[in-house]
C-alpha positions in Angstrom: 87.5 -32.9 73.0 87.5 -30.0 70.5 85.2 -30.1 67.4 87.1 -30.9 64.2 88.0 -27.9 62.2 88.1 -27.7 58.4 91.4 -28.9 57.1 93.7 -26.1 55.9 96.6 -26.3 53.6 99.2 -23.5 54.1 101.4 -22.4 51.3 103.3 -19.2 51.8 100.7 -16.6 52.8 97.7 -18.3 51.2 95.3 -20.7 52.9 92.7 -22.9 51.2 89.7 -24.7 52.8 88.8 -28.1 51.5 85.3 -28.0 50.2 83.2 -31.2 50.3 82.0 -32.4 46.9 78.3 -33.2 46.6 77.4 -36.4 45.0 74.9 -36.4 42.0 72.2 -37.9 44.2 72.7 -35.2 46.8 72.6 -32.5 44.1 69.4 -34.1 42.8 67.8 -33.7 46.2 69.1 -30.2 46.6 67.7 -29.1 43.2 64.4 -30.8 44.0 64.2 -28.9 47.3 64.9 -25.7 45.5 61.8 -26.0 43.3 59.1 -23.7 44.6 56.1 -24.8 42.5 53.1 -25.8 44.7 52.2 -28.9 42.6 54.5 -32.0 42.3 54.0 -32.1 38.5 55.1 -28.5 38.1 58.1 -29.1 40.4 59.1 -32.1 38.3 58.6 -30.2 35.1 60.8 -27.3 36.2 63.4 -29.7 37.6 63.8 -31.6 34.3 64.0 -28.4 32.3 66.9 -27.1 34.5 68.7 -30.3 35.3 68.5 -32.8 32.4 72.0 -34.2 33.5 70.6 -35.4 36.8 67.8 -37.5 35.5 69.9 -40.8 35.6 69.9 -40.5 39.4 66.1 -40.1 39.8 65.6 -43.7 41.0 68.5 -43.5 43.5 67.3 -40.2 44.9 63.9 -41.7 45.9 62.2 -38.3 46.0 58.7 -38.2 47.4 56.3 -36.8 44.8 58.5 -37.7 41.8 56.3 -39.4 39.1 57.6 -42.3 37.0 58.1 -41.5 33.3 54.9 -42.9 32.0 52.8 -41.4 34.7 54.5 -38.1 34.2 53.7 -38.2 30.5 50.1 -39.2 31.0 49.6 -36.4 33.5 51.3 -33.8 31.4 50.2 -34.6 27.8 47.6 -37.3 27.5 45.1 -36.0 30.1 45.3 -32.4 28.8 45.0 -33.5 25.1 42.1 -35.7 26.0 40.2 -32.9 27.7 40.9 -30.5 24.7 39.6 -33.2 22.3 36.6 -34.0 24.4 35.7 -30.2 24.4 36.2 -30.0 20.7 34.0 -33.0 20.1 31.2 -31.6 22.2 31.4 -28.3 20.3 31.6 -29.7 16.8 29.5 -32.9 16.8 26.3 -31.0 15.8 28.0 -28.5 13.5 29.8 -28.6 10.2 28.9 -29.7 6.7 26.6 -32.5 7.7 24.7 -30.2 10.0 24.2 -27.8 7.2 23.0 -30.6 4.9 20.5 -31.7 7.6 19.2 -28.2 7.9 18.7 -28.0 4.1 17.1 -31.4 4.2 14.6 -30.2 6.8 13.7 -27.3 4.6 13.1 -29.6 1.6 10.9 -31.9 3.7 8.9 -28.9 5.0 8.4 -27.6 1.4 7.4 -30.9 0.0 5.1 -31.6 3.0 3.3 -28.3 2.4 2.9 -29.1 -1.3 1.4 -32.5 -0.6 -0.8 -31.1 2.2 -2.2 -28.6 -0.3 -3.1 -31.4 -2.7 -4.8 -33.4 0.1 -6.8 -30.4 1.2 -7.8 -29.7 -2.4 -8.9 -33.3 -2.8 -10.8 -33.1 0.5 -12.6 -30.0 -0.7 -13.5 -31.9 -3.8 -14.8 -34.8 -1.8 -17.0 -32.5 0.3 -18.4 -31.0 -2.8 -19.2 -34.4 -4.2 -20.9 -35.5 -0.9 -23.1 -32.4 -1.0 -23.9 -32.7 -4.7 -27.4 -33.8 -5.8 -26.1 -35.1 -9.1 -25.8 -38.9 -9.5 -23.7 -38.9 -12.6 -21.6 -36.9 -15.0 -19.1 -36.0 -12.3 -15.4 -35.1 -12.8 -12.5 -35.9 -10.5 -9.1 -34.7 -11.6 -8.6 -35.7 -15.3 -11.3 -38.4 -15.1 -14.9 -37.6 -16.3 -17.3 -36.0 -16.7 -18.7 -39.5 -17.0 -18.2 -40.7 -13.4 -21.1 -41.6 -11.2 -21.5 -40.3 -7.7 -20.1 -43.5 -6.1 -17.2 -43.6 -8.6 -16.3 -39.9 -8.0 -16.3 -40.5 -4.2 -14.1 -43.6 -4.5 -11.8 -41.8 -7.0 -11.3 -38.8 -4.7 -10.6 -41.0 -1.7 -8.1 -43.0 -3.7 -6.3 -39.7 -4.7 -6.1 -38.6 -1.0 -4.8 -42.0 0.0 -2.2 -42.0 -2.8 -1.0 -38.5 -1.8 -0.8 -39.6 1.9 1.3 -42.6 0.9 3.5 -40.5 -1.3 4.0 -38.1 1.7 4.8 -41.0 4.1 7.3 -42.6 1.6 9.0 -39.2 1.0 9.4 -38.5 4.7 10.7 -42.1 5.3 13.3 -41.7 2.6 14.4 -38.3 3.9 14.5 -39.7 7.5 17.0 -42.3 6.2 19.0 -39.6 4.6 19.1 -37.6 7.8 20.1 -40.7 9.8 23.0 -41.2 7.3 24.0 -37.6 7.6 23.9 -37.8 11.4 26.0 -41.0 11.4 28.5 -39.4 9.0 28.7 -36.2 11.1 29.3 -38.1 14.3 32.0 -40.3 12.7 33.9 -37.4 11.3 33.6 -35.4 14.5 35.0 -38.4 16.4 37.9 -38.8 13.8 38.7 -35.1 13.7 38.5 -34.7 17.5 40.5 -37.8 18.4 43.3 -37.5 15.8 45.2 -35.0 17.9 45.0 -37.4 20.8 46.4 -40.2 18.6 49.3 -37.8 17.9 50.0 -37.5 21.6 49.6 -41.2 22.2 52.0 -41.9 19.4 54.5 -39.6 21.2 54.2 -41.7 24.3 53.9 -45.2 22.9 56.9 -44.8 20.5 59.3 -44.6 23.5 60.2 -48.3 23.3 60.9 -48.2 19.6 63.0 -45.0 20.1 65.0 -46.8 22.8 65.8 -49.7 20.5 67.0 -47.4 17.9 69.2 -45.5 20.3 70.6 -48.7 21.7 71.5 -49.8 18.2 73.6 -46.7 17.7 74.9 -46.2 21.3 74.7 -49.7 22.7 78.0 -49.3 24.6 76.6 -46.4 26.6 75.1 -47.7 29.8 72.4 -45.0 30.0 71.1 -46.0 26.5 69.1 -48.7 28.3 67.1 -46.0 30.1 66.6 -43.8 27.0 62.9 -44.6 26.8 62.4 -43.2 30.3 64.5 -40.1 29.6 62.6 -39.6 26.4 59.2 -39.6 28.2 60.6 -37.1 30.7 61.8 -34.8 28.0 58.8 -35.1 25.7 56.8 -33.4 28.5 59.5 -31.0 29.9 60.6 -29.8 26.4 57.5 -30.2 24.4 54.5 -29.7 26.7 53.3 -26.3 25.5 54.4 -26.8 21.9 52.6 -30.2 21.7 49.4 -28.8 23.3 49.6 -25.8 21.0 49.9 -28.2 18.1 46.8 -30.1 19.4 44.8 -26.8 19.4 46.0 -26.0 15.9 45.0 -29.4 14.6 41.6 -29.0 16.1 41.1 -25.8 14.2 42.4 -27.2 11.0 40.5 -30.5 11.1 37.2 -29.0 12.4 37.4 -25.7 10.5 33.9 -25.8 9.1 32.4 -26.4 12.5 34.1 -23.2 13.8 33.1 -21.3 10.7 36.7 -21.0 9.6 36.4 -22.9 6.3 36.1 -19.7 4.3 39.2 -18.3 6.0 41.3 -21.4 5.4 40.0 -22.0 1.9 40.0 -18.3 0.8 43.6 -18.5 -0.3 43.2 -21.9 -1.9 45.9 -24.5 -1.4 48.5 -22.0 -0.4 47.0 -21.0 3.0 46.1 -24.6 3.8 49.6 -25.8 2.8 51.3 -23.1 4.9 49.2 -24.0 8.0 49.9 -27.7 7.7 53.6 -27.0 7.0 53.7 -24.8 10.1 52.2 -27.6 12.2 54.7 -30.1 10.8 57.6 -27.7 11.4 56.5 -27.2 15.0 56.5 -30.9 15.6 59.9 -31.3 14.0 61.3 -28.5 16.2 59.9 -30.3 19.2 61.7 -33.5 18.2 64.9 -31.5 17.8 64.7 -30.1 21.3 63.9 -33.5 22.8 66.8 -35.1 21.0 69.3 -32.4 22.2 68.0 -32.9 25.8 68.5 -36.7 25.4 72.1 -36.2 24.3 72.7 -34.1 27.4 71.1 -36.6 29.7 73.1 -39.5 28.4 76.3 -37.5 28.4 76.8 -37.7 24.7 78.1 -34.9 22.4 75.1 -33.4 20.6 75.4 -32.5 16.9 74.8 -28.8 15.9 71.3 -27.8 15.0 72.3 -27.3 11.3 73.6 -30.9 11.2 70.2 -32.3 11.5 71.0 -35.4 9.4 73.7 -36.3 11.8 71.3 -36.2 14.8 70.7 -39.9 15.1 68.3 -39.6 18.1 66.2 -37.1 16.1 65.9 -39.7 13.3 65.0 -42.4 15.7 62.3 -40.2 17.3 60.8 -39.6 13.8 60.9 -43.3 12.8 59.3 -44.5 16.0 56.7 -41.7 16.1 55.4 -42.0 12.5 55.3 -45.8 12.7 53.1 -45.7 15.9 51.0 -42.8 14.7 50.2 -44.5 11.4 48.9 -47.6 13.3 46.9 -45.5 15.8 45.4 -43.3 13.1 44.4 -46.4 11.1 42.7 -47.8 14.2 40.9 -44.6 14.8 39.7 -44.6 11.2 38.4 -48.1 11.6 36.6 -47.2 14.8 35.0 -44.1 13.3 33.8 -46.1 10.3 32.4 -48.7 12.7 30.5 -45.9 14.6 29.2 -44.7 11.2 27.9 -48.2 10.3 26.4 -48.7 13.7 24.5 -45.5 13.9 23.3 -45.9 10.3 21.9 -49.3 11.0 20.2 -48.6 14.3 
């Protein structure tokens, strides 16, 4: 029996071959096979960037090496942000305003200790002179005398030395408590400043459920709206990876500026420079949200509003609502944790 030949339709002098149509799942597999990145995460990252419309078929395609949405987000954003924040904490925990105050405190303690040491040495010289004196009365110690007997002069001088030693011990104890408080404050602020960018990334991840509820409220008739939280997690990495990590780095520089000796640079222009930097960070975050929302519209086969019609972008609004709500809760928790670290270190 002869092999079947492609069906041909003849019309006049023209001939057309019937071309087989690839299903979305087959196109998904084809596009995955076309990715050349050596690491599965990078292959998935490139795939999502180029084929947002194929994401609804990820589960049906059953691709080996394809990470689930939460795992993909944890790999791409949370792990990297955590490593950046851990490095920032290690660099800044012993630097900054509190470290400068501790250094100044050490200088004060050294200066006062030298002064008190001089008083003790002077009293000790006086005591030695009295011990070697042949006089039995009419001695002077400090502002007392010259009516002191030899025994009274010795007791008075020893009392002065003991009082000075007690004063030195009390002073050092008081300054040690101040130093412990400064250390506790520095560690608490270092934790808060280093972990705040991680809270931002975690808010991006944990807001997915709230974003899905908002999208379902507006597009409940669309079947794919039920999976919008998964699509959101895919796109928050594929569309926002480098911008979010860049934002994390900028936040570390802004929040830990004194530890990096950048305080004078940021504060040199007063509120203007600081305001512009924070406004730039906020603008970068909003731009990331816009990109994610446009990708979500494409994945769910919905008409996306124009960039200038930002108030009509319902998904963008839901991303903002969900993110800021979760971020506020996480940041409040971080503040409570940092304050707890401060109290614990101060009391130990």
